ZAMARGU-4260 file (C-alpha; in steps of 0.2 Angstrom, whole numbers, plus 5000, padded with zeros to 4 digits):
<rodrens>
0) 4692/5239/5967 | 4678/5237/5954 | 4660/5240/5956 | 4646/5230/5947 | 4636/5235/5931
5) 4625/5246/5942 | 4634/5260/5950 | 4632/5259/5969 | 4619/5245/5966 | 4618/5228/5973
10) 4627/5218/5960 | 4644/5211/5960 | 4656/5205/5947 | 4666/5191/5955 | 4672/5193/5972
15) 4674/5212/5972 | 4669/5226/5982 | 4652/5235/5980 | 4651/5253/5987 | 4633/5259/5991
20) 4627/5275/5984 | 4625/5283/6001 | 4642/5278/6007 | 4636/5263/6016 | 4643/5247/6021
25) 4657/5238/6011 | 4650/5221/6005 | 4656/5205/5996 | 4674/5206/5999 | 4688/5203/6011
30) 4691/5221/6017 | 4704/5227/6029 | 4694/5242/6036 | 4709/5248/6046 | 4719/5251/6030
35) 4704/5254/6019 | 4711/5243/6004 | 4703/5228/5996 | 4715/5213/5998 | 4706/5199/5988
40) 4719/5186/5994 | 4733/5197/5987 | 4747/5207/5994 | 4745/5226/5993 | 4753/5232/5978
45) 4768/5244/5980 | 4760/5257/5968 | 4745/5258/5980 | 4757/5262/5995 | 4765/5276/5984
50) 4748/5283/5980 | 4745/5286/5998 | 4761/5295/6001 | 4761/5309/5989 | 4770/5324/5997
55) 4787/5328/5990 | 4801/5335/6001 | 4801/5354/6003 | 4815/5363/5993 | 4832/5362/6001
60) 4834/5381/6002 | 4818/5384/6011 | 4821/5398/6025 | 4811/5405/6039 | 4793/5404/6044
65) 4797/5393/6059 | 4784/5401/6071 | 4771/5399/6058 | 4776/5381/6054 | 4776/5377/6072
70) 4759/5384/6074 | 4751/5375/6060 | 4760/5359/6064 | 4753/5359/6082 | 4735/5364/6076
75) 4735/5349/6064 | 4744/5336/6075 | 4730/5338/6088 | 4718/5328/6076 | 4730/5313/6076
80) 4733/5314/6095 | 4715/5315/6100 | 4706/5307/6086 | 4690/5315/6092 | 4688/5328/6078
85) 4696/5333/6061 | 4709/5347/6061 | 4708/5360/6047 | 4720/5374/6044 | 4720/5387/6030
90) 4736/5395/6024 | 4731/5411/6015 | 4741/5424/6006 | 4744/5433/5989 | 4752/5423/5974
95) 4770/5420/5976 | 4770/5422/5995 | 4776/5404/5998 | 4760/5395/6004 | 4763/5379/5994
100) 4781/5377/6000 | 4776/5380/6018 | 4763/5367/6017 | 4775/5354/6010 | 4786/5358/6025
105) 4772/5356/6037 | 4766/5340/6028 | 4783/5332/6029 | 4784/5336/6048 | 4767/5327/6051
110) 4770/5311/6041 | 4772/5301/6057 | 4756/5309/6064 | 4746/5303/6049 | 4754/5287/6044
115) 4740/5280/6034 | 4741/5293/6020 | 4747/5310/6015 | 4738/5316/6000 | 4740/5331/5988
120) 4726/5339/5978 | 4730/5352/5966 | 4713/5362/5966 | 4719/5375/5953 | 4708/5388/5961
125) 4717/5403/5953 | 4716/5395/5936 | 4703/5397/5923 | 4697/5379/5926 | 4697/5375/5945
130) 4695/5357/5950 | 4677/5353/5954 | 4673/5347/5971 | 4667/5331/5963 | 4684/5328/5955
135) 4693/5332/5971 | 4683/5319/5981 | 4686/5306/5967 | 4704/5309/5968 | 4705/5306/5986
140) 4694/5290/5985 | 4705/5283/5971 | 4720/5285/5981 | 4713/5271/5991 | 4702/5262/5979
145) 4711/5264/5963 | 4699/5254/5952 | 4683/5260/5959 | 4670/5266/5947 | 4663/5281/5956
150) 4647/5291/5954 | 4647/5310/5949 | 4634/5315/5962 | 4642/5326/5975 | 4632/5320/5990
155) 4635/5301/5985 | 4654/5305/5983 | 4654/5314/6000 | 4647/5298/6008 | 4660/5287/6000
160) 4674/5299/6005 | 4669/5299/6023 | 4668/5280/6023 | 4685/5278/6014 | 4694/5289/6027
165) 4684/5283/6042 | 4696/5276/6056 | 4711/5282/6047 | 4724/5295/6051 | 4726/5304/6034
170) 4733/5321/6030 | 4726/5330/6015 | 4735/5345/6007 | 4723/5354/5996 | 4733/5367/5987
175) 4726/5383/5978 | 4708/5382/5984 | 4696/5394/5975 | 4684/5397/5989 | 4674/5388/6003
180) 4662/5380/5991 | 4676/5370/5983 | 4684/5365/6000 | 4668/5362/6010 | 4665/5344/6003
185) 4683/5339/6007 | 4680/5341/6026 | 4687/5325/6033 | 4681/5314/6047 | 4688/5313/6065
190) 4706/5309/6066 | 4711/5316/6049 | 4718/5333/6045 | 4715/5345/6030 | 4728/5358/6026
195) 4722/5371/6013 | 4731/5384/6004 | 4722/5398/5995 | 4724/5416/5988 | 4707/5419/5994
200) 4702/5422/6012 | 4687/5412/6018 | 4682/5402/6033 | 4676/5385/6036 | 4668/5376/6052
205) 4683/5372/6063 | 4696/5379/6052 | 4711/5389/6060 | 4717/5402/6047 | 4735/5407/6045
210) 4739/5423/6035 | 4756/5422/6027 | 4765/5438/6025 | 4781/5443/6015 | 4797/5436/6022
215) 4807/5446/6036 | 4821/5456/6029 | 4835/5444/6036 | 4826/5429/6030 | 4824/5436/6012
220) 4842/5440/6011 | 4846/5423/6018 | 4836/5415/6004 | 4844/5425/5990 | 4862/5421/5997
225) 4857/5402/5998 | 4852/5402/5980 | 4866/5413/5973 | 4880/5417/5985 | 4888/5430/5974
230) 4874/5442/5977 | 4884/5446/5992 | 4883/5464/5998 | 4869/5467/5986 | 4857/5456/5995
235) 4848/5470/6005 | 4844/5480/5990 | 4839/5466/5980 | 4827/5459/5993 | 4819/5476/5995
240) 4817/5477/5976 | 4809/5460/5977 | 4797/5466/5990 | 4802/5452/6001 | 4791/5441/5991
245) 4797/5423/5991 | 4793/5420/5972 | 4802/5436/5967 | 4817/5432/5978 | 4818/5415/5971
250) 4816/5420/5953 | 4829/5434/5954 | 4842/5424/5963 | 4840/5409/5951 | 4842/5421/5936
255) 4859/5427/5944 | 4864/5410/5949 | 4862/5403/5931 | 4869/5417/5921 | 4885/5428/5921
260) 4874/5444/5923 | 4882/5457/5934 | 4872/5459/5950 | 4873/5478/5950 | 4867/5479/5932
265) 4853/5468/5937 | 4848/5479/5951 | 4847/5494/5939 | 4836/5484/5927 | 4825/5479/5941
270) 4823/5497/5948 | 4818/5503/5930 | 4806/5489/5925 | 4803/5478/5940 | 4791/5465/5934
275) 4799/5463/5917 | 4815/5457/5926 | 4806/5446/5939 | 4802/5431/5927 | 4812/5417/5920
280) 4815/5422/5902 | 4813/5404/5896 | 4796/5403/5905 | 4789/5420/5906 | 4771/5414/5907
285) 4774/5401/5920 | 4766/5406/5937 | 4780/5397/5946 | 4793/5406/5937 | 4786/5424/5934
290) 4779/5436/5947 | 4768/5444/5934 | 4761/5428/5928 | 4757/5423/5946 | 4748/5439/5949
295) 4739/5438/5933 | 4731/5422/5939 | 4723/5431/5953 | 4719/5447/5942 | 4710/5438/5928
300) 4698/5429/5941 | 4691/5446/5946 | 4676/5454/5938 | 4679/5470/5928 | 4674/5482/5942
305) 4687/5474/5954 | 4700/5474/5940 | 4697/5492/5938 | 4698/5496/5956 | 4714/5486/5959
310) 4722/5496/5944 | 4716/5513/5951 | 4722/5509/5969 | 4740/5508/5961 | 4741/5527/5962
315) 4742/5526/5981 | 4761/5525/5985 | 4758/5519/6003 | 4744/5515/6015 | 4728/5524/6014
320) 4711/5524/6022 | 4693/5520/6016 | 4689/5538/6014 | 4703/5540/6002 | 4699/5524/5992
325) 4681/5530/5990 | 4687/5547/5984 | 4699/5540/5971 | 4690/5525/5965 | 4678/5527/5951
330) 4670/5510/5947 | 4652/5504/5944 | 4650/5493/5959 | 4650/5496/5978 | 4667/5502/5983
335) 4667/5494/6000 | 4662/5478/5993 | 4675/5478/5980 | 4689/5482/5993 | 4683/5468/6004
340) 4684/5456/5989 | 4701/5462/5985 | 4706/5459/6003 | 4699/5441/6002 | 4708/5438/5986
345) 4724/5443/5995 | 4727/5457/5983 | 4724/5471/5996 | 4731/5471/6013 | 4723/5479/6029
350) 4732/5483/6045 | 4722/5475/6059 | 4726/5489/6071 | 4725/5505/6060 | 4713/5498/6048
355) 4723/5506/6034 | 4724/5498/6017 | 4739/5495/6006 | 4745/5486/5990 | 4761/5475/5990
360) 4774/5484/5980 | 4774/5471/5966 | 4755/5471/5966 | 4756/5489/5964 | 4768/5488/5949
365) 4757/5475/5941 | 4741/5485/5944 | 4748/5501/5937 | 4753/5493/5921 | 4734/5490/5918
370) 4728/5507/5924 | 4718/5515/5910 | 4716/5534/5910 | 4729/5537/5923 | 4728/5556/5923
375) 4710/5556/5928 | 4713/5544/5943 | 4729/5553/5948 | 4720/5570/5948 | 4707/5563/5960
380) 4721/5557/5971 | 4729/5573/5971 | 4713/5583/5974 | 4709/5572/5989 | 4726/5574/5998
385) 4726/5593/5994 | 4710/5593/6005 | 4719/5583/6018 | 4733/5595/6018 | 4720/5609/6020
390) 4712/5600/6035 | 4729/5599/6043 | 4732/5617/6040 | 4716/5622/6048 | 4719/5611/6063
395) 4734/5621/6068 | 4722/5635/6072 | 4709/5625/6081 | 4711/5623/6100 | 4720/5608/6105
400) 4720/5601/6087 | 4737/5605/6082 | 4745/5589/6087 | 4731/5579/6079 | 4734/5588/6063
405) 4753/5586/6063 | 4751/5567/6066 | 4739/5566/6052 | 4751/5576/6040 | 4765/5564/6045
410) 4754/5549/6042 | 4749/5555/6025 | 4765/5564/6020 | 4769/5552/6006 | 4752/5553/5998
415) 4752/5572/6000 | 4769/5573/5992 | 4764/5562/5978 | 4749/5572/5974 | 4760/5588/5974
420) 4773/5579/5963 | 4759/5574/5950 | 4753/5592/5950 | 4771/5598/5946 | 4772/5586/5932
425) 4757/5593/5924 | 4762/5612/5926 | 4755/5622/5912 | 4738/5613/5912 | 4724/5620/5922
430) 4722/5605/5933 | 4741/5605/5937 | 4742/5624/5940 | 4727/5624/5951 | 4734/5610/5962
435) 4751/5618/5963 | 4743/5634/5970 | 4731/5624/5981 | 4745/5613/5989 | 4756/5628/5992
440) 4742/5637/6001 | 4736/5622/6010 | 4753/5620/6018 | 4756/5639/6022 | 4761/5635/6041
445) 4763/5616/6041 | 4776/5619/6027 | 4787/5629/6038 | 4787/5614/6051 | 4788/5599/6040
450) 4797/5605/6024 | 4815/5610/6022 | 4814/5629/6018 | 4828/5629/6005 | 4827/5613/5996
455) 4809/5609/5997 | 4798/5624/6002 | 4806/5637/5990 | 4805/5626/5974 | 4787/5622/5979
460) 4782/5641/5981 | 4792/5646/5965 | 4782/5633/5955 | 4765/5639/5963 | 4769/5657/5959
465) 4772/5653/5941 | 4756/5643/5941 | 4746/5657/5949 | 4753/5669/5936 | 4748/5657/5922
470) 4731/5656/5929 | 4731/5675/5930 | 4722/5677/5947 | 4729/5692/5957 | 4723/5684/5974
475) 4732/5668/5971 | 4748/5678/5966 | 4746/5688/5982 | 4745/5673/5993 | 4760/5665/5985
480) 4770/5680/5986 | 4767/5681/6005 | 4772/5663/6007 | 4788/5666/5998 | 4791/5681/6009
485) 4789/5670/6024 | 4801/5657/6018 | 4815/5670/6013 | 4812/5678/6030 | 4815/5661/6038
490) 4831/5658/6028 | 4838/5675/6033 | 4836/5682/6016 | 4828/5698/6023 | 4830/5709/6007
495) 4821/5696/5997 | 4808/5694/6011 | 4805/5713/6011 | 4803/5712/5992 | 4790/5698/5992
500) 4781/5705/6006 | 4781/5723/5998 | 4773/5715/5982 | 4760/5706/5993 | 4756/5723/6002
505) 4753/5731/5985 | 4741/5718/5978 | 4732/5717/5995 | 4728/5735/5995 | 4723/5735/5977
510) 4711/5721/5982 | 4706/5729/5998 | 4711/5713/6007 | 4713/5718/6025 | 4719/5701/6030
515) 4734/5701/6018 | 4737/5719/6021 | 4740/5714/6040 | 4750/5699/6035 | 4761/5709/6024
520) 4764/5722/6037 | 4770/5709/6049 | 4781/5701/6036 | 4790/5718/6031 | 4792/5721/6050
525) 4801/5705/6052 | 4812/5709/6037 | 4816/5726/6045 | 4821/5717/6061 | 4833/5706/6051
530) 4842/5721/6044 | 4842/5730/6061 | 4828/5743/6057 | 4820/5740/6074 | 4810/5757/6076
535) 4803/5754/6058 | 4798/5736/6063 | 4789/5742/6079 | 4779/5755/6069 | 4774/5741/6057
540) 4769/5729/6071 | 4759/5743/6079 | 4749/5745/6063 | 4747/5726/6063 | 4741/5726/6081
545) 4728/5739/6077 | 4720/5729/6064 | 4720/5714/6075 | 4711/5723/6089 | 4698/5731/6077
550) 4694/5714/6070 | 4695/5705/6087 | 4708/5693/6080 | 4715/5685/6095 | 4727/5674/6086
555) 4735/5689/6077 | 4735/5699/6093 | 4745/5686/6102 | 4757/5683/6088 | 4760/5702/6086
560) 4763/5704/6104 | 4775/5690/6103 | 4784/5699/6089 | 4784/5715/6098 | 4792/5707/6113
565) 4806/5700/6102 | 4810/5717/6096 | 4811/5724/6114 | 4822/5710/6118 | 4834/5716/6104
570) 4833/5734/6111 | 4837/5728/6128 | 4820/5734/6135 | 4816/5718/6145 | 4802/5726/6155
575) 4792/5729/6140 | 4797/5713/6132 | 4791/5703/6147 | 4774/5713/6147 | 4771/5709/6129
580) 4777/5691/6131 | 4765/5687/6145 | 4750/5695/6137 | 4754/5685/6121 | 4756/5668/6131
585) 4739/5670/6140 | 4730/5672/6124 | 4739/5658/6115 | 4736/5646/6129 | 4718/5650/6128
590) 4718/5647/6110 | 4728/5631/6112 | 4741/5633/6097 | 4756/5624/6104 | 4768/5628/6090
595) 4766/5647/6094 | 4766/5644/6113 | 4783/5636/6111 | 4790/5651/6103 | 4783/5663/6116
600) 4790/5653/6130 | 4806/5653/6121 | 4806/5672/6122 | 4803/5672/6140 | 4818/5660/6142
605) 4828/5672/6132 | 4823/5687/6143 | 4827/5678/6159 | 4844/5673/6152 | 4848/5691/6148
610) 4843/5696/6165 | 4854/5683/6173 | 4840/5672/6179 | 4848/5657/6172 | 4838/5644/6181
615) 4822/5652/6176 | 4828/5653/6158 | 4833/5634/6159 | 4815/5630/6165 | 4807/5640/6151
620) 4818/5632/6138 | 4814/5615/6144 | 4795/5619/6143 | 4798/5625/6125 | 4809/5610/6120
625) 4795/5598/6126 | 4782/5607/6115 | 4794/5607/6100 | 4798/5589/6102 | 4779/5584/6104
630) 4774/5593/6088 | 4789/5588/6079 | 4796/5605/6075 | 4814/5600/6071 | 4820/5617/6067
635) 4813/5624/6083 | 4819/5610/6093 | 4837/5613/6086 | 4836/5631/6091 | 4829/5628/6108
640) 4842/5614/6112 | 4856/5626/6107 | 4849/5640/6118 | 4846/5628/6133 | 4864/5621/6132
645) 4870/5639/6133 | 4859/5643/6148 | 4866/5627/6157 | 4884/5632/6153 | 4881/5649/6160
650) 4873/5642/6176 | 4888/5630/6178 | 4901/5643/6175 | 4892/5655/6188 | 4893/5640/6200
655) 4911/5637/6198 | 4915/5656/6200 | 4906/5656/6217 | 4916/5641/6223 | 4932/5650/6219
</rodrens>
């Protein structure tokens, strides 16, 4: 098709087609409008037919995505069946997620629904030179009118585009779109369908969006084994190291399939330097052969502030919320706006239900390599999660807030532990030592519930004590000594517990710190119980109780009464033990501290068991067990479960004896 010497004008050369500038009527030629081709008394050339069917077959080892494929296929096929409107679907996701290959699968399934043409446009949205909307329109038009001389004006091209597609059933696969501005001019007329893939989340009128996630574990392993069967039993670990990202899976499996490299050795290399070993060594800069190169396309399209934000977010080892991001990020632009941008670019993920944010493992690995001044970012992260730990610790002593606090700790556990680990790696510096103490103190009580006393808690506290001594602050030393005493007491190391509590008491009296005098008295009393010095323990607890009563400290009063009940249980004075226990329980229920309430109820169960009231003991143990399970106190749950089993056994044995 050739236009005259005036583009879109009213002149013709020979018996050829003129296209009006406004996309108006075809003129001067023998036009088959159903096919949209100029016949000019000739048979349609095979080359033109090929130009209208541009979709290659999907790769033979494509796996999974069946539900998503079915949904997209159904959404687009409606246009062909109804003919009343165009169908538009957008497949969105991070680089390497498999958008293009999925689009090819969908496109091939829809060939019969769109027999007039299946066109492919490479929009190069992630590159430094995206295809212009004008060039995209011209490419589609020339698929039908190969010799047309076309205008460069966007509005004129849109009119021609609509005219060329009118009355046809055409599927257009627009791959790697930059944004809605690039795609909007390509919206087709009724009866046609537009399938868009993009690393950016955007909306268009009538577009059905489909967000593509990483492959499920089983499909990821299946893909690895399809490409390289000798991966065998290593498939699960390799899939995890690849973050279940199709590009990473394909690259790693292909490397192994085309070399004699041992799989176990490759896994070790991948664990040490992930991105380095997720690229084709012959094409390290090719986005279709390298995860890093693919991610770099998205990264370089960001403005500097967004690049900085992405790199700083790499310090989060897991999901995080907006408040954490605001606390950690230090960039020149609006943080919420940047986070929204990163999400639109599919570099940041957000859980729809929890609203928590996260980076894909490989995006994190990419971003951390570009993180400048890492220590400054890491210290902000560590400081923020130390404050979270403090909030959790405080919540344990607020009425009806303990469960909420424990859930928050469990949610943020990995972030908290990461902050703590960073502080430990910087021990000997003021920032590191300060945080070591802060973390240990912020987990005084939560630590006894959530950390293993021997393998986790003691090393944490030993490091905090050394840090406190380097800082040279007696108050910090006193607090940490008390925490060490509590941990040794829990482990049954009563002599060590008495030593640390004794050191705590000495410093507390020097500082005239009544709170920690009281705490040390309780600690030494507990150690005395452990070595069977029961009368000494009672004397120490009575001193502690006086302090609590003078200060109207209801929590301390209840705990001390509970501890006194425990001593009287040991002495066999169940009457006194019951009185102390019931008083303690009334106060603790009023205060709402579930973790202590469970222990008090456990004491009541023990009293009844010793008195032979086995059914009452069982009922109390069940109450205590329910509380321990609700708050996730694993050690308490283990102890109560054991005691409950003993009580049930005693009841059953008694029943058998009566029957005899």
